[in-house]
C-alpha positions in Angstrom: 0.0 0.0 0.0 1.5 3.3 -1.1 1.8 6.0 1.5 4.8 8.1 0.7 4.7 11.8 -0.3 5.2 11.4 -4.0 2.7 13.6 -6.1 -0.3 12.8 -8.3 -3.1 14.3 -10.6 -6.9 13.9 -10.1 -8.6 12.2 -13.0 -11.6 9.9 -13.0 -11.0 6.5 -14.5 -13.0 3.4 -15.3 -13.2 1.2 -18.5 -15.0 -0.9 -21.1 -16.5 -4.4 -21.1 -15.8 -7.5 -23.1 -12.1 -6.8 -23.7 -10.3 -9.7 -25.4 -6.5 -9.4 -25.7 -3.7 -11.9 -25.8 -2.2 -10.1 -22.8 -4.9 -11.4 -20.5 -5.3 -15.0 -21.8 -4.9 -17.8 -19.3 -1.3 -18.8 -18.8 -0.2 -22.3 -19.5 2.6 -22.2 -16.9 2.2 -20.5 -13.6 5.4 -18.9 -12.2 7.2 -21.2 -9.8 6.4 -20.7 -6.1 6.6 -22.5 -2.8 3.4 -23.3 -1.0 3.6 -22.7 2.7 4.3 -25.8 4.8 1.1 -26.0 6.8 1.7 -27.5 10.2 0.1 -27.4 13.6 2.9 -25.1 14.9 1.7 -22.2 17.0 1.0 -19.1 14.9 1.8 -15.8 16.5 -1.1 -14.2 18.4 -3.2 -12.1 16.0 -5.3 -9.7 18.1 -7.3 -8.8 15.0 -8.8 -12.2 14.2 -11.3 -14.3 16.1 -10.4 -17.4 14.2 -8.3 -20.2 15.6 -6.1 -21.4 12.7 -3.9 -23.4 15.1 -6.8 -25.8 15.4 -8.4 -25.6 12.0 -6.7 -23.6 9.2 -8.2 -22.6 5.9 -6.0 -23.5 2.9 -8.3 -22.7 -0.1 -11.2 -20.5 -1.0 -13.6 -21.1 -3.9 -16.0 -18.1 -4.4 -19.2 -18.1 -6.4 -20.7 -14.6 -6.4 -23.2 -12.4 -8.1 -22.7 -8.6 -8.2 -26.1 -6.9 -7.7 -25.6 -3.3 -8.4 -29.3 -2.4 -7.8 -29.2 -3.9 -4.3 -25.6 -3.0 -3.8 -24.7 -6.4 -2.5 -22.7 -9.5 -3.3 -24.5 -12.8 -2.8 -23.5 -16.3 -3.4 -21.3 -18.8 -1.6 -17.8 -19.4 -0.3 -16.5 -22.9 -0.2 -13.6 -23.3 2.2 -11.1 -26.1 2.3 -9.1 -26.6 5.5 -6.6 -28.6 7.5 -7.6 -29.9 10.9 -4.9 -30.1 13.6 -7.5 -30.6 16.4 -10.1 -33.1 15.2 -12.6 -32.0 17.9 -12.4 -28.3 17.1 -14.9 -26.3 15.1 -14.0 -24.1 12.1 -13.9 -20.5 13.3 -14.1 -17.6 10.7 -14.1 -13.8 10.8 -17.1 -11.9 9.6 -18.4 -8.4 9.9 -21.9 -7.4 8.8 -22.4 -10.5 6.6 -25.8 -12.2 6.4 -25.2 -16.0 6.6 -27.9 -18.0 4.9 -26.7 -21.6 5.5 -23.7 -23.8 5.8 -23.4 -27.3 4.3 -20.7 -30.0 4.4 -19.2 -31.9 1.4 -22.1 -34.4 1.7 -24.6 -31.6 1.0 -26.1 -31.8 4.5 -26.4 -28.8 6.8 -23.8 -28.0 9.5 -24.6 -26.3 12.7 -23.3 -22.7 12.9 -23.5 -19.7 15.1 -22.4 -16.1 15.2 -20.8 -14.5 18.2 -21.7 -11.1 19.6 -20.5 -8.3 17.3 -17.3 -6.5 18.2 -17.0 -2.9 16.7 -13.5 -3.6 15.4 -13.3 -7.4 14.9 -16.9 -8.1 13.9 -18.5 -11.5 14.7 -16.9 -14.9 14.8 -18.7 -17.5 12.7 -18.3 -20.9 14.4 -19.1 -24.1 12.3 -19.5 -27.5 13.8 -17.7 -30.1 11.6 -18.5 -33.7 10.9 -15.6 -36.1 11.6 -14.5 -36.4 7.9 -15.1 -32.8 6.8 -12.3 -31.1 4.9 -14.4 -28.4 3.4 -17.7 -26.5 3.9 -19.8 -24.3 1.7 -21.3 -21.1 3.2 -24.1 -19.3 1.5 -24.3 -15.6 2.3 -24.7 -12.1 1.1 -23.2 -8.7 2.1 -25.0 -5.9 3.7 -24.7 -2.1 3.9 -22.0 -2.8 6.5 -19.6 -4.2 4.0 -16.9 -1.5 4.5 -14.6 -3.1 1.9 -17.0 -2.4 -0.9 -17.3 0.9 -2.7 -20.3 1.0 -5.0 -20.3 3.9 -7.4 -23.1 5.2 -9.6 -22.4 6.1 -13.2 -22.3 9.8 -12.3 -19.3 9.0 -10.0 -17.2 7.7 -13.0 -15.6 9.7 -15.7 -17.6 8.4 -18.7 -20.8 8.4 -16.6 -22.2 5.4 -18.5 -21.9 2.4 -16.1 -21.7 1.8 -12.4 -18.5 0.7 -10.7 -17.5 -1.5 -7.8 -14.1 -2.1 -6.1 -13.0 -3.7 -2.9 -10.3 -2.7 -0.4 -9.5 -5.4 2.1 -6.5 -4.1 4.0 -6.2 -4.2 6.9 -9.2 -6.3 8.3 -12.0 -5.5 5.9 -12.0 -8.6 3.7 -14.2 -10.2 6.4 -16.9 -7.7 5.4 -17.4 -9.4 2.0 -16.0 -12.9 2.5 -16.4 -15.2 5.6 -12.8 -16.4 6.2 -9.9 -16.4 8.6 -9.0 -12.8 8.1 -5.4 -12.8 9.4 -2.3 -12.1 7.4 -0.8 -15.1 9.0 -3.3 -17.4 7.2 -2.4 -17.7 3.6 -4.7 -19.5 1.1 -5.1 -20.1 -2.6 -8.4 -19.1 -4.2 -10.6 -19.4 -7.3 -13.7 -17.4 -8.2 -16.7 -17.4 -10.5 -18.3 -14.0 -10.7 -21.6 -12.9 -12.4 -22.0 -9.2 -13.3 -24.1 -7.1 -15.7 -23.1 -7.9 -19.3 -22.0 -4.4 -19.9 -19.3 -4.6 -17.2 -15.8 -6.2 -17.1 -14.7 -8.0 -13.9 -11.1 -8.2 -12.8 -9.5 -9.7 -9.7 -6.1 -10.2 -8.0 -5.7 -13.5 -9.7 -5.1 -15.1 -13.0 -7.8 -13.8 -15.4 -9.5 -16.7 -17.2 -12.0 -14.5 -19.0 -15.7 -14.7 -19.4 -17.3 -17.9 -20.5 -20.3 -18.5 -22.8 -22.4 -18.6 -19.7 -21.5 -15.0 -19.0 -19.5 -15.9 -15.8 -16.1 -14.4 -15.2 -13.6 -16.9 -13.8 -10.3 -16.4 -11.9 -7.7 -18.5 -10.1 -4.9 -17.6 -7.7 -2.6 -20.7 -7.3 -0.1 -18.9 -5.0 -1.2 -18.8 -1.4 -1.9 -15.2 -0.3 -3.1 -13.5 2.8 -6.9 -12.5 2.9 -6.3 -8.8 2.6 -4.9 -9.3 -0.9 -8.1 -10.8 -2.3 -9.5 -8.0 -4.5 -12.2 -7.4 -7.1 -13.2 -4.6 -9.4 -16.0 -4.3 -11.9 -16.9 -1.5 -14.3 -16.6 -0.1 -17.8 -12.9 -0.8 -18.1 -10.5 -1.3 -21.0 -7.1 -2.8 -21.2 -3.8 -1.6 -22.9 -0.7 -3.7 -22.8 2.7 -2.3 -21.9 4.6 -5.6 -22.4 3.9 -9.3 -22.7 3.4 -9.5 -18.9 2.1 -6.1 -17.9 -0.5 -3.6 -18.8 -3.1 -1.1 -17.7 -6.8 -1.2 -17.1 -8.7 2.1 -17.0 -11.7 3.8 -18.4 -11.8 3.7 -22.2 -11.3 7.5 -22.5 -8.3 7.4 -20.2 -6.6 4.1 -20.8 -4.2 5.2 -23.5 -3.0 8.1 -21.4 -2.6 5.8 -18.4 -0.6 3.4 -20.4 1.7 6.1 -21.7 2.2 7.5 -18.2 3.0 4.1 -16.7 5.0 3.0 -19.7 8.2 2.4 -17.7 6.6 -0.5 -15.7 8.3 -3.3 -17.6 11.6 -1.5 -17.0 10.8 -1.4 -13.3 10.0 -5.2 -13.2 13.3 -6.0 -14.9 15.2 -3.8 -12.5 13.4 -5.4 -9.5 14.2 -8.9 -10.7 17.9 -8.1 -11.0 17.8 -6.7 -7.4 15.5 -9.1 -5.6 15.2 -12.3 -7.6 12.5 -13.5 -10.0 9.1 -12.1 -10.2 6.9 -15.0 -9.2 3.3 -13.9 -9.9 3.1 -14.3 -13.7 1.6 -11.0 -14.8 1.8 -7.5 -13.3 -1.1 -5.3 -14.3 -2.4 -2.0 -12.9 -6.0 -0.8 -12.7 -6.5 2.9 -12.3 -9.7 3.3 -10.2 -12.1 6.2 -9.7 -10.9 9.0 -7.3 -12.8 7.6 -4.3 -10.1 5.0 -3.9 -8.7 5.8 -0.4 -5.1 5.0 -1.0 -2.4 5.9 -3.5 -2.1 2.2 -4.4 -2.8 -1.3 -3.2 -0.5 -4.1 -4.0 -3.1 -6.8 -4.8 -1.0 -9.5 -6.5 -1.1 -9.6 -10.3 -3.3 -6.4 -10.3 -2.2 -3.3 -8.5 -5.1 -1.0 -7.6 -4.1 2.7 -8.1 -5.5 6.1 -7.6 -6.0 8.3 -10.7 -4.1 11.0 -8.9 -0.8 9.3 -10.1 -1.5 10.5 -13.7 0.4 13.8 -13.6 1.3 13.8 -17.3 5.1 13.9 -16.7 5.8 10.6 -15.0 6.8 12.5 -11.9 4.7 10.2 -9.7 5.5 6.8 -10.9 7.4 6.0 -7.7 4.0 4.7 -6.7 4.3 1.9 -9.3 7.8 1.2 -8.1 6.4 0.9 -4.5 3.5 -1.4 -5.4 5.7 -3.5 -7.7 8.2 -3.9 -4.8 5.4 -5.3 -2.7 5.5 -8.3 -5.1 8.5 -9.3 -2.9 8.0 -7.5 0.4 4.4 -7.9 1.5 3.0 -10.3 -1.0 5.8 -12.9 -1.2 6.9 -12.4 2.4 4.1 -11.0 4.5 3.7 -9.6 8.0 2.2 -12.4 10.1 0.3 -9.8 12.2 -0.5 -6.1 11.8 2.0 -5.5 14.7 4.7 -6.5 12.1 3.3 -4.1 9.5 6.8 -2.5 9.1 8.0 -5.8 7.5 5.6 -5.1 4.7 6.1 -1.4 4.2 9.6 -0.6 5.5 11.1 -3.3 3.1 8.9 -2.0 0.3 10.0 1.6 0.6 13.6 0.4 0.7 13.0 -1.7 -2.4 11.1 1.1 -4.1 14.0 3.4 -3.6 16.4 0.8 -5.1 14.2 0.4 -8.2 14.0 4.2 -8.6 17.8 4.4 -8.4 18.2 1.9 -11.3 15.4 3.3 -13.5 15.7 7.0 -12.9 19.1 7.6 -11.3 20.6 8.5 -8.0 19.6 12.2 -8.2 15.9 11.4 -8.4 16.1 8.7 -5.7 18.1 11.0 -3.3 15.5 13.8 -3.9 12.7 11.5 -2.9 14.6 10.0 0.0 15.5 13.5 1.3 11.9 14.7 1.2 10.6 11.4 2.8 12.9 11.9 5.7 11.8 15.5 6.1 8.1 14.5 6.0 8.8 11.8 8.6 10.5 14.3 10.9 7.5 16.6 10.7 5.0 13.8 11.2 6.8 12.4 14.3 6.1 15.7 16.1 2.3 15.0 16.0 2.4 11.3 16.8 2.0 9.8 20.2 5.0 7.8 21.5 3.4 4.4 20.9 2.8 5.3 17.3 6.5 6.0 16.7 7.5 2.4 17.5 8.3 0.1 14.5 7.2 -3.1 16.3 4.0 -1.4 17.4 1.7 -2.6 20.1 -1.8 -2.7 18.6 -3.6 -4.8 21.2 -7.2 -3.5 21.6 -6.7 -1.1 18.7 -7.8 -1.1 15.1 -4.7 -1.9 13.0 -5.4 1.3 11.0 -4.7 3.3 14.1 -1.0 2.4 13.6 -1.0 3.7 10.0 1.5 6.5 9.6 4.9 7.2 8.0 6.6 5.2 10.7 6.3 1.7 9.3 7.1 3.0 5.9 9.9 5.6 6.3 11.4 4.6 9.7 11.3 1.0 8.5 13.2 1.9 5.3 15.7 4.0 7.3 16.4 1.1 9.6 17.2 -1.1 6.6 19.4 1.6 5.0 21.2 1.8 8.3 21.9 -1.9 8.1 23.0 -1.6 4.5 25.4 1.3 5.4 26.9 -0.7 8.2 27.4 -4.0 6.4 27.8 -2.7 2.8 25.5 -3.0 -0.2 26.9 -6.2 -1.5 26.5 -8.1 1.8 23.1 -6.6 2.4 21.9 -7.4 -1.1 22.9 -11.0 -0.6 21.0 -11.0 2.8 18.0 -9.4 1.1 17.6 -11.9 -1.8 18.1 -14.8 0.6 15.4 -13.3 2.9 12.9 -13.2 0.0 13.8 -16.7 -1.2 13.9 -18.4 2.1 10.6 -16.9 3.3 8.8 -17.0 0.0 5.0 -17.4 0.3 5.2 -17.3 4.1 4.0 -14.9 6.7 6.6 -14.0 9.3 7.0 -12.0 12.5 9.6 -9.4 13.6 11.2 -12.2 15.6 11.5 -14.3 12.5 13.2 -11.4 10.7 15.6 -10.9 13.6 16.6 -14.6 13.6 17.3 -14.3 9.9 19.3 -11.1 10.4 21.5 -12.6 13.1 22.1 -15.8 11.3 22.7 -14.4 7.8 24.2 -11.0 8.3 25.4 -10.5 11.8 27.1 -13.9 11.8 29.4 -12.7 9.1 31.3 -10.7 11.7 29.9 -11.2 15.3 32.1 -8.4 16.6 30.0 -5.9 14.7 26.6 -7.3 15.8 26.1 -4.4 18.2 26.8 -1.6 15.7 23.1 -1.1 15.1 20.9 -0.9 18.2 18.0 -3.2 17.3 16.1 -2.5 20.5 16.3 1.3 19.9 15.2 0.9 16.2 12.4 -1.6 16.7 11.0 -1.1 20.2 11.5 2.6 21.1 9.8 5.8 20.0 11.5 8.4 17.8 14.4 8.1 15.4 17.8 6.9 16.6 20.7 9.3 16.2 22.2 7.1 13.5 19.1 7.3 11.2 20.4 8.2 7.7 19.9 11.6 6.1 20.2 12.4 2.4 21.4 15.5 0.6 19.7 16.6 -2.6 21.2 19.4 -4.8 17.7 19.8 -6.3 16.3 20.8 -2.9 19.3 23.2 -2.5 18.2 24.9 -5.7 14.7 25.3 -4.2 16.1 26.8 -1.0 18.1 29.4 -3.0 15.2 30.5 -5.0 12.9 30.6 -2.0 15.4 32.9 -0.2 15.6 35.1 -3.3 11.8 35.5 -3.3 11.7 36.2 0.4 14.3 39.0 -0.2 12.0 40.6 -2.8 12.7 38.9 -6.1 9.4 38.7 -8.0 7.9 35.2 -8.2 7.9 35.2 -12.0 11.6 35.9 -12.0 12.5 32.7 -10.0 14.4 30.0 -11.8 11.8 27.2 -11.6 11.6 26.0 -15.2 12.9 22.5 -14.6 11.4 21.9 -11.2 9.7 18.6 -10.6 6.8 18.0 -8.3 8.9 17.2 -5.3 10.7 20.5 -5.6 7.5 22.4 -5.7 6.3 20.6 -2.6 9.5 21.5 -0.8 9.0 25.2 -1.8 5.5 25.3 -0.5 6.4 23.4 2.7 9.1 26.0 3.6 7.2 29.2 3.0 7.3 31.0 6.4 4.0 31.6 8.2 4.7 35.3 8.5 4.6 35.9 4.7 1.9 38.3 3.8 -1.3 37.4 2.0 -0.2 39.8 -0.9 2.9 37.7 -1.4 0.8 34.5 -1.5 -1.4 36.1 -4.1 1.8 36.8 -6.1 2.9 33.2 -5.9 -0.6 32.0 -7.0 -0.7 34.3 -9.9 2.8 33.3 -11.0 2.5 29.5 -10.6 -1.2 28.8 -10.6 -1.2 26.7 -7.4 -4.9 27.0 -6.7 -5.8 25.6 -10.1 -3.0 23.0 -10.3 -3.9 19.6 -11.7 -1.2 18.0 -9.7 -2.9 16.7 -6.5 0.3 16.6 -4.4 1.1 20.3 -5.1 -2.5 21.3 -4.9 -3.1 19.6 -1.5 0.1 21.2 0.0 -1.0 24.6 -1.3 -4.5 24.2 0.0 -3.2 23.2 3.5 -1.1 26.4 3.5 -4.0 28.5 2.2 -6.3 27.2 4.8 -3.8 27.8 7.6 -3.2 31.4 6.3 -6.8 32.1 5.5 -6.0 32.8 1.9 -9.7 33.1 0.8 -9.0 32.9 -2.9 -8.5 29.2 -2.5 -11.7 28.5 -0.6 -13.8 27.5 -3.6 -11.1 25.1 -4.9 -10.7 23.6 -1.5 -14.3 22.6 -1.4 -14.1 21.3 -5.0 -11.0 19.2 -4.2 -12.5 17.7 -1.1 -15.5 16.7 -3.1 -13.6 15.3 -6.1 -10.9 13.2 -4.4 -11.3 10.4 -1.8 -7.7 9.6 -1.1 -7.2 9.7 2.6 -3.7 11.1 2.3 -5.2 14.3 0.9 -8.3 14.4 3.0 -6.8 14.1 6.4 -4.4 17.1 6.4 -7.0 19.4 4.8 -9.8 18.5 7.2 -7.4 18.6 10.1 -6.3 22.2 9.1 -10.0 23.3 8.7 -10.9 21.8 12.1 -8.4 23.9 14.0 -10.9 26.8 14.3 -14.6 26.8 15.2 -15.5 28.5 11.9 -13.2 26.1 10.0 -14.8 23.1 11.7 -18.2 24.2 10.7 -17.1 24.6 7.1 -15.4 21.2 7.2 -18.6 19.6 8.3 -20.6 21.4 5.7 -18.3 20.2 2.9 -18.1 16.7 4.4 -21.9 16.3 4.4 -21.8 16.6 0.6 -18.5 14.7 0.0 -18.9 11.8 2.4 -21.1 9.6 0.2 -18.2 9.6 -2.4 -15.6 8.4 0.1 -14.6 4.8 0.8 -15.1 3.5 4.4 -11.4 3.6 5.0 -11.5 7.4 4.5 -14.7 8.0 6.3 -13.5 6.0 9.3 -10.6 8.5 9.7 -12.5 11.7 8.9 -15.6 10.8 11.0 -13.3 10.7 14.1 -11.5 13.9 13.1 -14.6 15.9 12.7 -16.7 14.2 15.5 -19.1 13.1 12.8 -22.0 10.7 13.7 -23.2 8.8 10.6 
């Protein structure tokens, strides 16, 4: 899941039905992979699942679903195959807001089942009593209005305004709102799916795309075992454009060519990543650019990255997002955090790998610019985080895993790995890294598992240096250690010089900004002093058109500044932006800034009343709390 600062442009995207291209034909050979060795060993305690996989563990999911856009519900059945380590134990699953119709065994006869009391974070446990020989059960069910993973969009909420749209977002623990399963990242399973949708729509999933049969049913299979949060589905008027034999882009017909051109370096990124981290093991790597209500920059669903339209800046300045989601094919998808307490294993490794890919494809200068700004952003964010939120190996007992979402697992995690790389050298660390991915492939691991590998494969090379990096300080304590790396970027030095010239009176139009990229503009806006007069903000806006920028990263930063300084000329654009875009990264700072004054809070609530129906539950969950909103 992409969280870093890199910028993007707001465009609405969806696509066209019935696409047939060689690029999405079923593959004859699936990329080699290692199935997890299921055993009755104790899995780490996952506070965010009410299932008991140490007793009965799901290994495969077979979905048979109908998408009902009129009722805004999914209905059908989930057939679960499982291994039984305790022959007397029931099968326990996670659900939230699901309507269970019935449960039958492989003999077609009913099995007794019950739902526990509903927990506001965890939902309700579904307990199924098993017959002695049961190795699978079939659960008939349908979703309800409480299916927070599902975002149903009317045609008017898409760019072409012709067909409705649906997408899912399962991370962290929302998959249980549309599938009854063991919703823990420590429980990996393969899956297949048969999906019925209106004939005008195309369905895609995070799986091998087998196409639509003569019966009108879309079929998919995922032969690699994945954690539940990576099961994903989208349906809409979407078209496909290939980039290479193994990657391409899905988007709205009117946008798909532009999206393909913007993301045209994806194959180069895959090749760079393979040289760095080992073979790509998922077959295809495609990207679907979703409508702007998608709450994240990107989501690393295997074989099909979900991406926000705000990455389409027109100049490839924001494609670090693709590098990030691609890197998840190794860190996160191949090797997964076993619990959400270990989230830094997913995101810290991914940011580190993203930066390495960017070095190869775009050069050191671009990579150092992005690393320098990322460190600056983390330093600023740390000031507003509670101490427990600053810890890499975070304690999330009793909390929603999303409460730990910040720059810490991403940027602090990457800095920790860069500190190790600096201490042991790139060659040694690269050998450690490729071995880490290969040894733990298709497994879910904990921070303790990582530390065991670190000590045996890196520290054992020279035990006398094992204490050079304080692991306790990095992993278990708040803040950044004194040895956290910093990066110098001449490009930011250029910005600082021009900003100082402007502060000394040089007209904005005379500044040397012709070759600036998005990140430089962000740095410029971030470093404008609060005592600069409104007249000078007007001058900047007239010179550079910040208020009407089509780059969402630049626009968001400018609107935060404008809100803080009460630059009224940006008020109308602020309301438009908050209504157009649903990405939580942009919503949170803007609503936060508005809510700092009584009049701003009133305005924020007024805008939110209109915009909220367009946002995904991931975003509303954050903004509801921020504004004290009662749905």
